[in-house]
One Martini backbone bead per residue (centre of mass of N, CA, C, O) as a GRO file, in nm:
protein
  119
    1UNK     BB    1  -1.181   0.063   1.286
    2UNK     BB    2  -0.997   0.334   1.394
    3UNK     BB    3  -0.661   0.436   1.446
    4UNK     BB    4  -0.615   0.734   1.595
    5UNK     BB    5  -0.329   0.716   1.709
    6UNK     BB    6  -0.187   0.650   1.443
    7UNK     BB    7  -0.288   0.892   1.283
    8UNK     BB    8  -0.150   1.098   1.467
    9UNK     BB    9   0.139   0.992   1.438
   10UNK     BB   10   0.139   1.037   1.114
   11UNK     BB   11   0.068   1.365   1.204
   12UNK     BB   12   0.268   1.490   1.414
   13UNK     BB   13   0.047   1.469   1.669
   14UNK     BB   14  -0.201   1.523   1.496
   15UNK     BB   15  -0.498   1.541   1.390
   16UNK     BB   16  -0.651   1.404   1.140
   17UNK     BB   17  -0.754   1.493   0.844
   18UNK     BB   18  -0.951   1.501   0.536
   19UNK     BB   19  -0.666   1.596   0.426
   20UNK     BB   20  -0.426   1.452   0.212
   21UNK     BB   21  -0.064   1.470   0.176
   22UNK     BB   22   0.053   1.306  -0.110
   23UNK     BB   23   0.236   1.159  -0.323
   24UNK     BB   24   0.292   1.045  -0.602
   25UNK     BB   25   0.389   0.813  -0.797
   26UNK     BB   26   0.663   0.640  -0.787
   27UNK     BB   27   0.894   0.498  -0.982
   28UNK     BB   28   0.935   0.232  -0.803
   29UNK     BB   29   0.619   0.150  -0.833
   30UNK     BB   30   0.676   0.086  -1.168
   31UNK     BB   31   0.869  -0.173  -1.215
   32UNK     BB   32   0.604  -0.365  -1.336
   33UNK     BB   33   0.446  -0.150  -1.431
   34UNK     BB   34   0.148   0.034  -1.524
   35UNK     BB   35  -0.145   0.130  -1.416
   36UNK     BB   36  -0.391   0.353  -1.516
   37UNK     BB   37  -0.509   0.356  -1.182
   38UNK     BB   38  -0.284   0.393  -0.997
   39UNK     BB   39  -0.188   0.397  -0.664
   40UNK     BB   40  -0.041   0.499  -0.395
   41UNK     BB   41   0.109   0.332  -0.143
   42UNK     BB   42   0.066   0.543   0.083
   43UNK     BB   43  -0.241   0.544   0.072
   44UNK     BB   44  -0.301   0.240   0.125
   45UNK     BB   45  -0.139   0.220   0.384
   46UNK     BB   46  -0.295   0.420   0.554
   47UNK     BB   47  -0.565   0.273   0.541
   48UNK     BB   48  -0.471  -0.002   0.652
   49UNK     BB   49  -0.346   0.093   0.924
   50UNK     BB   50  -0.617   0.241   1.025
   51UNK     BB   51  -0.823  -0.040   0.970
   52UNK     BB   52  -0.604  -0.253   1.074
   53UNK     BB   53  -0.456  -0.552   1.171
   54UNK     BB   54  -0.243  -0.770   1.220
   55UNK     BB   55  -0.369  -1.043   1.012
   56UNK     BB   56  -0.566  -0.924   0.850
   57UNK     BB   57  -0.808  -0.890   0.607
   58UNK     BB   58  -0.791  -0.797   0.255
   59UNK     BB   59  -1.029  -0.679   0.019
   60UNK     BB   60  -1.006  -0.677  -0.356
   61UNK     BB   61  -1.240  -0.675  -0.621
   62UNK     BB   62  -1.033  -0.452  -0.784
   63UNK     BB   63  -0.702  -0.499  -0.813
   64UNK     BB   64  -0.534  -0.491  -1.056
   65UNK     BB   65  -0.194  -0.436  -0.947
   66UNK     BB   66  -0.201  -0.462  -0.620
   67UNK     BB   67  -0.147  -0.225  -0.418
   68UNK     BB   68  -0.304  -0.324  -0.175
   69UNK     BB   69  -0.145  -0.592  -0.145
   70UNK     BB   70   0.131  -0.474  -0.098
   71UNK     BB   71   0.062  -0.316   0.155
   72UNK     BB   72  -0.047  -0.551   0.318
   73UNK     BB   73   0.205  -0.739   0.309
   74UNK     BB   74   0.420  -0.537   0.422
   75UNK     BB   75   0.205  -0.501   0.696
   76UNK     BB   76   0.078  -0.796   0.787
   77UNK     BB   77  -0.140  -0.867   0.577
   78UNK     BB   78  -0.399  -1.016   0.433
   79UNK     BB   79  -0.479  -1.113   0.081
   80UNK     BB   80  -0.761  -1.050  -0.150
   81UNK     BB   81  -0.776  -1.067  -0.502
   82UNK     BB   82  -0.977  -0.936  -0.779
   83UNK     BB   83  -0.926  -1.021  -1.136
   84UNK     BB   84  -0.995  -1.026  -1.499
   85UNK     BB   85  -0.726  -0.908  -1.604
   86UNK     BB   86  -0.444  -1.051  -1.719
   87UNK     BB   87  -0.248  -0.813  -1.732
   88UNK     BB   88  -0.283  -0.737  -1.424
   89UNK     BB   89  -0.204  -1.010  -1.305
   90UNK     BB   90   0.089  -1.000  -1.402
   91UNK     BB   91   0.167  -0.753  -1.241
   92UNK     BB   92   0.094  -0.866  -0.963
   93UNK     BB   93   0.293  -1.103  -0.964
   94UNK     BB   94   0.550  -0.932  -0.998
   95UNK     BB   95   0.511  -0.766  -0.737
   96UNK     BB   96   0.509  -1.002  -0.539
   97UNK     BB   97   0.789  -1.112  -0.613
   98UNK     BB   98   0.945  -0.857  -0.538
   99UNK     BB   99   0.858  -0.868  -0.215
  100UNK     BB  100   0.998  -1.152  -0.154
  101UNK     BB  101   1.231  -0.976  -0.130
  102UNK     BB  102   1.359  -0.863   0.153
  103UNK     BB  103   1.512  -0.608   0.063
  104UNK     BB  104   1.280  -0.483  -0.095
  105UNK     BB  105   1.071  -0.473   0.132
  106UNK     BB  106   1.233  -0.290   0.319
  107UNK     BB  107   1.269  -0.054   0.123
  108UNK     BB  108   0.967   0.002   0.080
  109UNK     BB  109   0.888   0.054   0.372
  110UNK     BB  110   1.075   0.294   0.417
  111UNK     BB  111   0.955   0.475   0.195
  112UNK     BB  112   0.666   0.481   0.299
  113UNK     BB  113   0.719   0.585   0.589
  114UNK     BB  114   0.852   0.845   0.503
  115UNK     BB  115   0.603   0.957   0.357
  116UNK     BB  116   0.405   0.944   0.603
  117UNK     BB  117   0.600   1.131   0.791
  118UNK     BB  118   0.664   1.321   0.505
  119UNK     BB  119   0.439   1.470   0.298
   0.00000   0.00000   0.00000
């Protein structure tokens, strides 16, 4: 179930196209180290907001550094990530601890929403 109204709202009132223009990973997204295939938070946030409701579960069977989990948690979704590489689990834990600080979480949400509204 895709929230087409939200997708349109995120695209300046126009129907969302199949090509999304989003910035690369910002420096602040790499504060706890960088995963070699890390995705931009704005990308995962857009997907999560378009396809879930607050309180829904998001499963990521190849979690890496948990960018999907960070996006899910920041926007009120529950998250279950699976990752076998200890190095990436450590990055994931550090990122989760980082957003448990309310000020950091608010700042991250503001940056992500600004990116989504002004790609």
